[in-house]
DOLUMNU-609881 format. One line per field, with one value per residue (C-alpha): x, y, z; residue number from 1. Coordinates in steps of 0.5 Angstrom, whole numbers, always signed. Example, Ala and Ser with C-alpha at 12.3 -4.5 7.8 and 13.67 -1.06 7.14 Angstrom:
<sefis>
px <- (+25	+27)
py <- (-9	-2)
pz <- (+16	+14)
nr <- (1	2)
</sefis>
This chain:
<sefis>
px <- (-387	-392	-392	-397	-397	-403	-398	-393	-394	-393	-389	-384	-383	-375	-373	-366	-363	-357	-353	-356	-361	-369	-374	-382	-387	-394	-399	-406	-404	-399	-392	-390	-382	-378	-374	-366	-366	-371	-367	-365	-371	-376	-383	-385	-392	-390	-388	-383	-380	-372	-369	-361	-358	-351	-346	-342	-335	-339	-343	-349	-354	-355	-362	-364	-371	-373	-379	-379	-385	-385	-387	-394	-395	-402	-403	-406	-400	-395	-399	-399	-391	-390	-395	-391	-385	-386	-389	-382	-378	-383	-381	-374	-374	-376	-369	-368	-368	-373	-372	-377	-375	-378	-376	-371	-370	-367	-362	-354	-355	-361	-357	-351	-354	-356	-349	-348	-355	-363	-367	-374	-378	-385	-391	-394	-398	-404	-404	-407	-400	-397	-390	-387	-383	-379	-379	-375	-370	-372	-368	-368	-364	-362	-359	-354	-352	-348	-340	-341	-347	-351	-358	-361	-367	-371	-369	-375	-372	-366	-359	-355	-348	-349	-351	-348	-353	-353	-356	-358	-359	-360	-352	-349	-349	-347	-345	-345	-341	-343	-338	-339	-339	-334	-329	-331	-339	-336	-333	-339	-343	-339	-341	-348	-346	-343	-349	-353	-349	-349	-356	-359	-354	-351	-344	-343	-345	-340	-339	-338	-337	-338	-335	-340	-337	-333	-338	-337	-330	-331	-336	-338	-340	-344	-348	-350	-352	-356	-361	-363	-364	-357	-353	-356	-353	-355	-359	-357	-360	-366	-369	-376	-380	-377	-370	-372	-369	-372	-367	-367	-363	-369	-371	-378	-380	-387	-390	-395	-401	-408	-405	-404	-397	-396	-390	-386	-383	-376	-370	-366	-366	-364	-364	-369	-374	-376	-381	-380	-387	-389	-387	-384	-383	-376	-377	-371	-373	-370	-370	-376	-374	-380	-377	-381	-380	-378	-385	-389	-394	-394	-401	-397	-391	-396	-400	-393	-391	-397	-397	-390	-392	-398	-393	-389	-394	-398	-392	-390	-383	-382	-374	-375	-373	-377	-372	-376	-371	-372	-370	-363	-361	-361	-357	-351	-355	-360	-356	-352	-359	-359	-355	-354	-355	-353	-354	-358	-362	-361	-361	-361	-369	-369	-365	-370	-376	-372	-372	-379	-381	-376	-379	-386	-384	-380	-387	-390	-384	-380	-373	-370	-363	-362	-367	-363	-357	-351	-345	-339	-334	-327	-322	-317	-311	-309	-304	-304	-297	-291	-286	-280	-278	-272	-273	-269	-270	-268	-268	-270	-265	-267	-267	-263	-264	-259	-259	-260	-256	-260	-260	-264	-269	-275	-272	-276	-276	-283	-279	-277	-279	-277	-278	-278	-277	-280	-279	-283	-285	-292	-296	-293	-288	-283	-287	-285	-288	-285	-287	-286	-287	-289	-287	-292	-287	-284	-284	-288	-281	-279	-285	-286	-278	-280	-286	-282	-277	-281	-285	-279	-277	-283	-283	-276	-279	-284	-289	-289	-289	-294	-294	-296	-297	-297	-297	-295	-301	-305	-300	-304	-302	-298	-293	-292	-291	-286	-282	-284	-281	-282	-280	-282	-277	-279	-276	-271	-264	-265	-264	-271	-273	-267	-269	-276	-274	-269	-274	-279	-275	-277	-274	-271	-274	-270	-269	-263	-261	-258	-264	-271	-276	-282	-285	-292	-291	-297	-298	-301	-295	-288	-288	-292	-290	-289	-285	-288	-284	-289	-288	-285	-291	-296	-302	-299	-300	-306	-308	-309	-301	-294	-289	-281	-279	-271	-266	-258	-258	-265	-270	-277	-282	-290	-295	-302	-308	-312	-305	-305	-299	-298	-296	-292	-288	-287	-284	-278	-277	-277	-272	-267	-268	-268	-264	-261	-255	-259	-262	-270	-274	-281	-287	-294	-300	-302	-296	-290	-284	-283	-277	-282	-287	-281	-278	-285	-286	-291	-297	-303	-310	-309	-314	-315	-319	-315	-313	-317	-315	-321	-324	-324	-331	-333	-330	-333	-331	-331	-329	-325	-325	-319	-319	-317	-316	-323	-325	-331	-333	-338	-340	-340	-344	-342	-336	-331	-325	-328	-330	-323	-322	-315	-316	-319	-317	-321	-321	-323	-325	-324	-325	-318	-315	-315	-313	-312	-312	-309	-310	-304	-308	-308	-304	-297	-299	-305	-301	-296	-302	-305	-303	-306	-312	-312	-312	-317	-322	-321	-322	-328	-331	-336	-339	-339	-336	-331	-325	-318	-313	-308	-311	-306	-306	-304	-303	-303	-302	-305	-301	-298	-303	-301	-305	-307	-311	-314	-317	-323	-325	-328	-323	-317	-315	-308	-308	-313	-307	-302	-307	-305	-310	-316	-321	-326	-320	-319	-326	-327	-321	-324	-331	-328	-324	-330	-329	-322	-317	-311	-304	-300	-294	-290	-290	-285	-279	-279	-272	-267	-264	-257	-253	-257	-263	-269	-273	-280	-280	-285	-291	-287	-281	-285	-284	-283	-277	-272	-266	-268	-264	-262	-262	-258	-259	-260	-264	-259	-262	-262	-257	-257	-255	-248	-246	-248	-244	-238	-239	-239	-232	-230	-233	-230	-233	-235	-239	-246	-249	-250	-257	-256	-250	-248	-250	-245	-249	-254	-251	-255	-253	-257	-262	-258	-251	-248	-244	-237	-234	-227	-230	-234	-229	-225	-232	-233	-226	-227	-233	-231	-224	-229	-233	-227	-225	-231	-231	-224	-225	-231	-227	-222	-224	-224	-219	-221	-226	-230	-228	-230	-225	-229	-229	-221	-218	-212	-208	-209	-203	-201	-201	-208	-214	-219	-225	-231	-226	-228	-220	-221	-227	-233	-230	-227	-233	-236	-231	-232	-239	-238	-233	-237	-243	-239	-236	-243	-245	-239	-240	-247	-245	-239	-244	-249	-244	-241	-248	-250	-244	-245	-253	-256	-249	-249	-245	-242	-235	-230	-230	-227	-231	-232	-236	-242	-240	-234	-238	-243	-243	-242	-237	-232	-227	-229	-226	-222	-221	-228	-233	-237	-244	-244	-242	-247	-243	-237	-241	-240	-246	-248	-248	-252	-257	-258	-259	-263	-267	-265	-259	-254	-257	-264	-262	-259	-265	-269	-270	-265	-270	-272	-265	-264	-270	-267	-260	-263	-267	-261	-257	-252	-252)
py <- (+300	+296	+288	+283	+276	+277	+281	+275	+269	+263	+261	+266	+263	+262	+265	+269	+265	+263	+265	+263	+263	+262	+262	+262	+261	+265	+259	+261	+268	+265	+264	+256	+255	+252	+246	+247	+242	+247	+254	+257	+254	+259	+259	+264	+264	+264	+270	+268	+271	+271	+272	+273	+272	+275	+274	+280	+280	+284	+277	+281	+278	+282	+281	+283	+281	+280	+279	+276	+276	+272	+275	+271	+271	+274	+281	+278	+274	+280	+284	+278	+278	+285	+285	+279	+282	+287	+282	+278	+285	+286	+279	+280	+287	+292	+294	+289	+292	+290	+289	+288	+284	+283	+277	+279	+286	+283	+287	+285	+283	+278	+275	+274	+269	+264	+264	+263	+265	+264	+260	+261	+255	+255	+254	+256	+254	+259	+262	+256	+254	+247	+246	+243	+237	+236	+229	+230	+236	+242	+246	+253	+260	+264	+271	+273	+280	+282	+283	+281	+277	+274	+276	+270	+271	+267	+270	+272	+276	+275	+275	+282	+284	+287	+281	+274	+268	+261	+255	+249	+243	+236	+234	+241	+247	+253	+260	+266	+272	+278	+282	+288	+284	+285	+279	+279	+278	+272	+269	+270	+267	+261	+260	+259	+254	+250	+251	+248	+243	+240	+241	+239	+234	+231	+234	+230	+234	+238	+245	+250	+257	+261	+268	+274	+275	+269	+266	+259	+259	+252	+246	+249	+255	+252	+247	+253	+257	+251	+251	+258	+256	+258	+264	+271	+278	+281	+287	+293	+292	+297	+299	+296	+298	+293	+296	+303	+305	+310	+314	+321	+326	+329	+326	+327	+326	+324	+324	+318	+320	+316	+312	+318	+320	+328	+331	+335	+342	+344	+346	+340	+334	+334	+329	+334	+333	+326	+325	+319	+318	+318	+314	+317	+315	+318	+317	+317	+314	+307	+306	+308	+308	+307	+310	+308	+312	+309	+310	+308	+303	+296	+298	+305	+301	+296	+302	+306	+300	+299	+306	+305	+299	+303	+309	+304	+300	+306	+309	+303	+302	+294	+296	+300	+297	+298	+299	+299	+302	+303	+309	+308	+303	+307	+304	+308	+309	+312	+317	+319	+322	+327	+333	+333	+327	+328	+321	+323	+316	+312	+305	+302	+303	+298	+293	+294	+293	+286	+284	+285	+281	+276	+275	+275	+269	+266	+265	+261	+256	+259	+258	+265	+265	+268	+274	+276	+281	+277	+278	+280	+274	+274	+278	+273	+277	+273	+276	+271	+271	+267	+270	+266	+270	+275	+282	+288	+295	+302	+309	+314	+320	+325	+321	+315	+309	+307	+300	+299	+294	+288	+290	+297	+293	+295	+302	+307	+315	+319	+324	+319	+314	+307	+302	+295	+288	+282	+275	+269	+262	+262	+256	+254	+258	+264	+270	+277	+284	+290	+297	+304	+306	+314	+317	+322	+328	+326	+331	+330	+330	+323	+320	+321	+318	+312	+310	+311	+307	+301	+301	+301	+295	+291	+293	+290	+284	+283	+286	+279	+282	+285	+292	+296	+303	+304	+310	+311	+309	+306	+300	+293	+287	+284	+289	+288	+281	+282	+287	+283	+288	+295	+302	+308	+314	+321	+326	+324	+323	+324	+330	+331	+332	+336	+341	+341	+343	+348	+352	+352	+354	+349	+345	+338	+333	+327	+321	+322	+315	+319	+324	+324	+319	+316	+310	+307	+299	+295	+289	+282	+278	+278	+276	+282	+288	+296	+301	+308	+314	+319	+326	+325	+328	+325	+326	+321	+316	+311	+306	+301	+300	+300	+305	+306	+312	+314	+319	+319	+315	+313	+308	+307	+302	+304	+299	+302	+299	+296	+293	+285	+280	+280	+288	+287	+281	+286	+291	+287	+285	+292	+294	+290	+294	+301	+301	+294	+296	+300	+298	+299	+302	+299	+304	+301	+306	+310	+308	+312	+316	+323	+322	+319	+325	+330	+327	+328	+335	+334	+329	+331	+327	+322	+317	+310	+308	+303	+306	+302	+301	+302	+295	+291	+290	+285	+286	+289	+288	+293	+293	+299	+303	+309	+314	+321	+321	+319	+313	+309	+303	+298	+293	+286	+282	+275	+275	+269	+268	+267	+275	+277	+278	+278	+284	+288	+292	+290	+293	+290	+295	+292	+299	+299	+296	+297	+292	+293	+287	+287	+282	+279	+282	+289	+294	+296	+303	+302	+297	+303	+307	+301	+305	+311	+308	+306	+313	+315	+310	+312	+319	+317	+313	+309	+306	+313	+310	+316	+312	+315	+317	+314	+307	+302	+300	+294	+292	+285	+282	+276	+270	+273	+273	+272	+269	+275	+277	+270	+269	+273	+268	+261	+257	+259	+256	+258	+254	+259	+264	+260	+259	+263	+268	+272	+271	+268	+264	+261	+259	+256	+251	+250	+248	+244	+240	+239	+244	+243	+249	+247	+250	+252	+254	+251	+254	+258	+253	+254	+257	+253	+254	+256	+256	+251	+254	+252	+257	+254	+250	+245	+246	+243	+248	+254	+258	+265	+269	+270	+271	+275	+274	+279	+276	+281	+276	+277	+272	+267	+264	+257	+254	+248	+241	+242	+248	+244	+238	+243	+246	+239	+238	+244	+241	+237	+230	+233	+239	+239	+237	+243	+244	+251	+256	+257	+263	+268	+274	+271	+273	+270	+273	+273	+279	+282	+281	+286	+282	+282	+284	+281	+275	+274	+276	+270	+266	+271	+271	+263	+264	+269	+266	+259	+264	+266	+259	+258	+264	+262	+255	+257	+262	+256	+252	+245	+240	+235	+233	+238	+243	+240	+241	+244	+250	+250	+254	+250	+253	+250	+246	+244	+237	+237	+238	+243	+241	+238	+236	+229	+227	+221	+218	+215	+212	+219	+222	+217	+218	+225	+224	+220	+225	+231	+228	+227	+234	+237	+233	+235	+242	+243	+240	+246	+251	+249	+250	+257	+260	+258	+261	+267	+268	+275	+278	+281	+287	+291	+290	+293	+286	+285	+284	+278	+276	+272	+266	+265	+266	+260	+254	+250	+255	+252	+257	+258	+264	+261	+264	+267	+267	+261	+263	+270	+269	+275	+280	+279	+281	+289	+293	+294	+286	+285	+290	+286	+279	+281	+287	+291	+294	+290	+295	+293	+285	+285	+288	+282	+276	+270	+265	+271	+272	+264	+264	+270	+266	+260	+264	+267	+260	+262	+256)
pz <- (+575	+579	+577	+579	+578	+573	+569	+568	+563	+566	+560	+562	+569	+570	+564	+563	+569	+565	+559	+553	+548	+549	+544	+545	+539	+539	+539	+540	+543	+548	+548	+548	+549	+543	+545	+544	+538	+534	+536	+530	+526	+524	+520	+515	+518	+525	+530	+535	+542	+543	+549	+549	+556	+557	+563	+564	+568	+573	+575	+573	+567	+561	+557	+550	+548	+540	+537	+530	+525	+519	+512	+513	+520	+522	+525	+531	+532	+531	+536	+541	+540	+541	+548	+551	+550	+554	+559	+559	+560	+566	+569	+568	+572	+567	+564	+558	+551	+546	+538	+533	+528	+521	+516	+511	+515	+521	+525	+525	+533	+532	+526	+530	+535	+529	+525	+520	+518	+518	+513	+514	+512	+509	+514	+520	+526	+527	+521	+517	+514	+515	+516	+510	+511	+504	+502	+496	+495	+492	+488	+491	+489	+495	+495	+500	+503	+508	+510	+517	+518	+512	+510	+506	+503	+497	+490	+487	+481	+476	+478	+479	+479	+486	+490	+491	+490	+492	+488	+492	+487	+489	+487	+488	+491	+487	+489	+484	+486	+483	+480	+484	+491	+496	+498	+505	+502	+498	+504	+509	+503	+503	+511	+508	+503	+508	+513	+507	+505	+512	+514	+507	+504	+510	+508	+502	+496	+491	+492	+486	+485	+479	+478	+474	+467	+466	+461	+460	+462	+466	+467	+473	+470	+464	+469	+473	+467	+465	+470	+467	+460	+458	+459	+458	+460	+467	+468	+472	+479	+480	+486	+488	+494	+498	+497	+498	+505	+509	+512	+514	+518	+521	+528	+530	+538	+540	+547	+547	+551	+551	+545	+541	+539	+539	+537	+542	+540	+540	+536	+538	+542	+550	+555	+559	+554	+557	+563	+567	+568	+560	+554	+548	+540	+537	+529	+526	+519	+519	+527	+531	+538	+544	+550	+557	+563	+569	+573	+567	+568	+564	+560	+558	+555	+551	+549	+546	+543	+539	+537	+534	+531	+527	+525	+522	+518	+516	+513	+509	+512	+512	+513	+519	+526	+532	+539	+546	+551	+559	+562	+565	+560	+554	+548	+545	+539	+542	+547	+540	+537	+543	+542	+550	+554	+562	+565	+571	+573	+579	+576	+583	+583	+577	+581	+587	+582	+579	+586	+588	+581	+584	+591	+588	+583	+589	+593	+587	+588	+582	+582	+582	+582	+575	+577	+584	+583	+582	+587	+583	+582	+586	+581	+579	+575	+569	+565	+559	+558	+559	+565	+563	+557	+554	+555	+552	+554	+551	+554	+549	+548	+543	+537	+539	+544	+549	+551	+559	+563	+565	+572	+570	+566	+570	+573	+569	+570	+570	+565	+560	+555	+554	+548	+550	+546	+550	+547	+550	+549	+546	+545	+538	+537	+540	+541	+541	+544	+542	+546	+548	+555	+556	+563	+566	+565	+559	+553	+546	+542	+545	+545	+538	+537	+541	+537	+531	+533	+536	+529	+525	+530	+528	+521	+520	+523	+518	+522	+526	+533	+537	+539	+545	+547	+554	+559	+566	+571	+565	+565	+563	+567	+562	+562	+570	+569	+564	+569	+575	+580	+577	+580	+577	+579	+579	+574	+568	+566	+559	+555	+553	+560	+562	+556	+559	+566	+563	+558	+564	+569	+574	+580	+578	+582	+579	+584	+588	+592	+598	+598	+601	+597	+599	+595	+595	+594	+591	+587	+587	+589	+589	+581	+580	+584	+583	+587	+585	+588	+590	+594	+600	+604	+609	+604	+600	+605	+604	+609	+604	+602	+605	+604	+604	+606	+606	+606	+606	+613	+615	+612	+614	+612	+614	+614	+613	+617	+611	+608	+607	+609	+602	+602	+607	+604	+598	+602	+604	+597	+594	+600	+597	+590	+593	+599	+601	+605	+611	+617	+617	+622	+621	+622	+624	+622	+629	+632	+628	+631	+631	+626	+621	+621	+621	+614	+611	+614	+619	+620	+616	+613	+608	+604	+606	+600	+595	+588	+583	+576	+570	+570	+563	+561	+556	+549	+543	+536	+531	+523	+521	+515	+515	+510	+509	+517	+518	+522	+520	+525	+525	+531	+530	+535	+538	+534	+533	+530	+523	+523	+523	+515	+513	+508	+514	+520	+527	+534	+540	+545	+553	+555	+559	+553	+546	+541	+533	+529	+522	+517	+513	+506	+509	+504	+508	+508	+513	+517	+518	+521	+525	+532	+529	+528	+535	+537	+533	+535	+543	+540	+537	+543	+539	+545	+549	+555	+556	+554	+557	+552	+555	+555	+553	+545	+542	+535	+533	+526	+524	+525	+531	+535	+543	+548	+551	+545	+543	+550	+547	+542	+545	+541	+536	+530	+529	+522	+519	+519	+515	+509	+503	+499	+501	+506	+500	+497	+504	+506	+499	+501	+508	+505	+499	+504	+509	+514	+516	+514	+510	+512	+505	+509	+514	+521	+523	+527	+534	+535	+538	+545	+546	+553	+556	+556	+552	+549	+550	+556	+558	+563	+568	+567	+566	+572	+575	+571	+577	+571	+565	+559	+554	+547	+541	+535	+528	+524	+520	+513	+513	+508	+503	+504	+501	+505	+511	+509	+508	+515	+518	+516	+521	+527	+532	+534	+540	+537	+536	+529	+525	+521	+521	+522	+529	+532	+532	+535	+540	+547	+554	+560	+567	+568	+574	+571	+566	+561	+561	+554	+556	+558	+552	+547	+546	+544	+539	+536	+536	+532	+528	+526	+524	+520	+516	+515	+512	+507	+505	+504	+500	+495	+494	+488	+490	+487	+481	+479	+483	+477	+470	+465	+460	+465	+465	+459	+456	+450	+444	+441	+434	+437	+440	+436	+437	+442	+438	+432	+429	+428	+434	+431	+434	+440	+442	+442	+447	+452	+451	+452	+459	+461	+460	+463	+469	+469	+469	+475	+479	+476	+478	+485	+485	+483	+488	+494	+491	+490	+497	+500	+496	+497	+497	+495	+488	+489	+483	+482	+476	+473	+466	+460	+455	+449	+450	+446	+451	+457	+456	+459	+453	+450	+445	+448	+455	+460	+465	+472	+473	+478	+475	+479	+476	+469	+467	+471	+466	+460	+457	+459	+452	+451	+458	+456	+449	+452	+458	+456	+463	+466	+471	+476	+475	+474	+481	+484	+482	+487	+486	+483	+478	+476	+475	+470	+466	+466	+463	+458	+455	+456	+461	+465)
nr <- (1	2	3	4	5	6	7	8	9	10	11	12	13	14	15	16	17	18	19	20	21	22	23	24	25	26	27	28	29	30	31	32	33	34	35	36	37	38	39	40	41	42	43	44	45	46	47	48	49	50	51	52	53	54	55	56	57	58	59	60	61	62	63	64	65	66	67	68	69	70	71	72	73	74	75	76	77	78	79	80	81	82	83	84	85	86	87	88	89	90	91	92	93	94	95	96	97	98	99	100	101	102	103	104	105	106	107	108	109	110	111	112	113	114	115	116	117	118	119	120	121	122	123	124	125	126	127	128	129	130	131	132	133	134	135	136	137	138	139	140	141	142	143	144	145	146	147	148	149	150	151	152	153	154	155	156	157	158	159	160	161	162	163	164	165	166	167	168	169	170	171	172	173	174	175	176	177	178	179	180	181	182	183	184	185	186	187	188	189	190	191	192	193	194	195	196	197	198	199	200	201	202	203	204	205	206	207	208	209	210	211	212	213	214	215	216	217	218	219	220	221	222	223	224	225	226	227	228	229	230	231	232	233	234	235	236	237	238	239	240	241	242	243	244	245	246	247	248	249	250	251	252	253	254	255	256	257	258	259	260	261	262	263	264	265	266	267	268	269	270	271	272	273	274	275	276	277	278	279	280	281	282	283	284	285	286	287	288	289	290	291	292	293	294	295	296	297	298	299	300	301	302	303	304	305	306	307	308	309	310	311	312	313	314	315	316	317	318	319	320	321	322	323	324	325	326	327	328	329	330	331	332	333	334	335	336	337	338	339	340	341	342	343	344	345	346	347	348	349	350	351	352	353	354	355	356	357	358	359	360	361	362	363	364	365	366	367	368	369	370	371	372	373	374	375	376	377	378	379	380	381	382	383	384	385	386	387	388	389	390	391	392	393	394	395	396	397	398	399	400	401	402	403	404	405	406	407	408	409	410	411	412	413	414	415	416	417	418	419	420	421	422	423	424	425	426	427	428	429	430	431	432	433	434	435	436	437	438	439	440	441	442	443	444	445	446	447	448	449	450	451	452	453	454	455	456	457	458	459	460	461	462	463	464	465	466	467	468	469	470	471	472	473	474	475	476	477	478	479	480	481	482	483	484	485	486	487	488	489	490	491	492	493	494	495	496	497	498	499	500	501	502	503	504	505	506	507	508	509	510	511	512	513	514	515	516	517	518	519	520	521	522	523	524	525	526	527	528	529	530	531	532	533	534	535	536	537	538	539	540	541	542	543	544	545	546	547	548	549	550	551	552	553	554	555	556	557	558	559	560	561	562	563	564	565	566	567	568	569	570	571	572	573	574	575	576	577	578	579	580	581	582	583	584	585	586	587	588	589	590	591	592	593	594	595	596	597	598	599	600	601	602	603	604	605	606	607	608	609	610	611	612	613	614	615	616	617	618	619	620	621	622	623	624	625	626	627	628	629	630	631	632	633	634	635	636	637	638	639	640	641	642	643	644	645	646	647	648	649	650	651	652	653	654	655	656	657	658	659	660	661	662	663	664	665	666	667	668	669	670	671	672	673	674	675	676	677	678	679	680	681	682	683	684	685	686	687	688	689	690	691	692	693	694	695	696	697	698	699	700	701	702	703	704	705	706	707	708	709	710	711	712	713	714	715	716	717	718	719	720	721	722	723	724	725	726	727	728	729	730	731	732	733	734	735	736	737	738	739	740	741	742	743	744	745	746	747	748	749	750	751	752	753	754	755	756	757	758	759	760	761	762	763	764	765	766	767	768	769	770	771	772	773	774	775	776	777	778	779	780	781	782	783	784	785	786	787	788	789	790	791	792	793	794	795	796	797	798	799	800	801	802	803	804	805	806	807	808	809	810	811	812	813	814	815	816	817	818	819	820	821	822	823	824	825	826	827	828	829	830	831	832	833	834	835	836	837	838	839	840	841	842	843	844	845	846	847	848	849	850	851	852	853	854	855	856	857	858	859	860	861	862	863	864	865	866	867	868	869	870	871	872	873	874	875	876	877	878	879	880	881	882	883	884	885	886	887	888	889	890	891	892	893	894	895	896	897	898	899	900	901	902	903	904	905	906	907	908	909	910	911	912	913	914	915	916	917	918	919	920	921	922	923	924	925	926	927	928	929	930	931	932	933	934	935	936	937	938	939	940	941	942	943	944	945	946	947	948	949	950	951	952	953	954	955	956	957	958	959	960	961	962	963	964	965	966	967	968	969	970	971	972	973)
</sefis>
């Protein structure tokens, strides 16, 4: 497409040079820039052009152009906006996607630029309307629709059960939730309430919610209905002209020639039907695409756009969206409409056109830095994970997992599967990553076992850890940082691999330290290096790497001509792990010895091109619905943390990695399917980017987001996940609290440090992990103050002050040293004996007056009157009252200690049965020598069921607090 200065409006000079949003309003048939302070404000009588510029990770700039038409805008203004949009695209190099936006029917992509919503104001410029400057507040009713972005329109009909309404009054904002609206829609509508509160009330008015169907349940509801003249039943929603959607499965293709849209005949749509010298219209009902060939003129493109406008207007489809696309930059949605699509265009031509436009503007003195092709930024690898944590690794052997010694943590075999657990200090708490690694030669049975084992580990920890599925050759940077010096050997040592080679009758090529082996050394530095065993032949060499070659008696190092000094340093470090005890012979590419080539079977040709991993692309967020093995996804544009709803599952697609985020309120069944959802997403390939089926998949649970996930949001507030309730209840508290999240449960305590090593070192202490620690611990619940006081009596004066029971299982030892059980035994024995002493002390009743006299059964004698008699008069009663009060206090203290010591223990025992009257705490004749914390256990089965209304088995399955509630109800305390 040829471009001249007369084709470019001066208002567009310098546009799109940096990331952000730029807006022009059509005034007197020309675009006028809108100041930044007014971006997001639209008037119903005007037409606007909106340019969204995004900086990609590659360094390039992507442009999306929208032209927005107010409901009262004139046809001339709308036509001008459409034409000027084509001109703006030409100024940007002719590759931007262009969208037609109509007030009330905007695309979700457009609305995402102006979160939380757009509320157009009455008025306009050229249309003859005056911009309304409201002096007094006017009561307004809005209707809100949308689960991910909110369409806000002025309500012109009565309330319905399906929608959400916002009534904005002078002193209070009401949100009416239709009974058929979803939780997510209600939560999004609250963002609009917050926007109205801040924009039109200076953030000071009251906010109230009214639930459909609750009538006059509270004052807010009554006040709300008072604005409508009182409560009245809501009618069912009826479809009007605006609500009708024109969708059709029939796709019609038209070729635009001389302003006329002529149908293109064909049984199916194919890419070959589009001619690069013509423009086409693809009518899909709700979506109307205008495809512009690369060599078409600017006038042809304007004519095609006008024909599409006329097609939408004549068919009276107000909701239809028009999208204009340039050849070579087709959207995923457009390509998906075709049965076959072969990408044959050369995008460099568009780059040349962009360069010509830039040169043309540069001669006019315009800064064209943003129009020139940006150079890719220098890649800086960031792992976003702390490398000083604790690592455990298991090798999968059929249905079992075998714990590896610390020295073997990073030595994997290609024929085996592994499960790893990595605990590391996060920003606010200790974080855990549990993952599986599948070797290229591993069998499917062991892969399934590994996934099952890892999932059970995550489930046992209440879904707090992040979970990862990793394939050999597709490892993410986080994995290498965890392993640090990672070695992959050929073959396998597990039973799965042995069975495989036996069934296939193939040679076992498992690594033999005394045999012939060749390793390619790679990695960005000593803290992240890999040694990959490859076939010991010359064709495995690459000039961009260094290699280690050994047999039983000789070790060679080979350095390619394109290798860096860092690569050579890595070779020396890996030699200490692979062959530390033999003298090495260095080989430089081009000057190798004959013995070196003999070991490789002779010299042959080899590559010099550096191996590259698939680059991580800009993240895309998708909302997921998974039912009956069918996955439905919806893309959410310009996402933030607030778009992650606690009832839903979301996927962040980075091309090289897939992240599955699971909200706290997701049902357990769907939580267990999170990994499957990630696999289904890869199969679906929503962005048509040919995702690798072996791409790493992470499962991230809400509240446990690691830093390598939170980096996708410009800001992350961890306190939001600490709030109770669904997304609507959380947002409501935030709105009523002035926009600040209120955490309703304490954050998990940072684990205490043992063995002199802090679990969360400060930044000055965070360094590379030269020694790895392998924790093997169980979670110990906190005890009551009574238990702690008792435990403190057994501690020496020099021992630490216990606030929790001492760690009885956790063992820390250096990564490179295997723990010696004989050395650990004395310490374990001491801890075990101390624990036994605790238990013995707890089982032994304390001395007087800890056990009240009323609990001790004393035989009646003729000399002593029965309890409760009046033979001694009022004075004896008074003394007995004081003694009973003192006895009750002691008894409560004793019960507290006993209950805390027996926490969670309710085993069925063969206990003698006693009548209910003798088991009550106020019994005149109490039973002696029983466990006073479990009086109910001594009831007979029949009497127990009569008193509690359930069997003993059912009773002991209840939580502790509920058991105590039942005991209080039957007066056993």
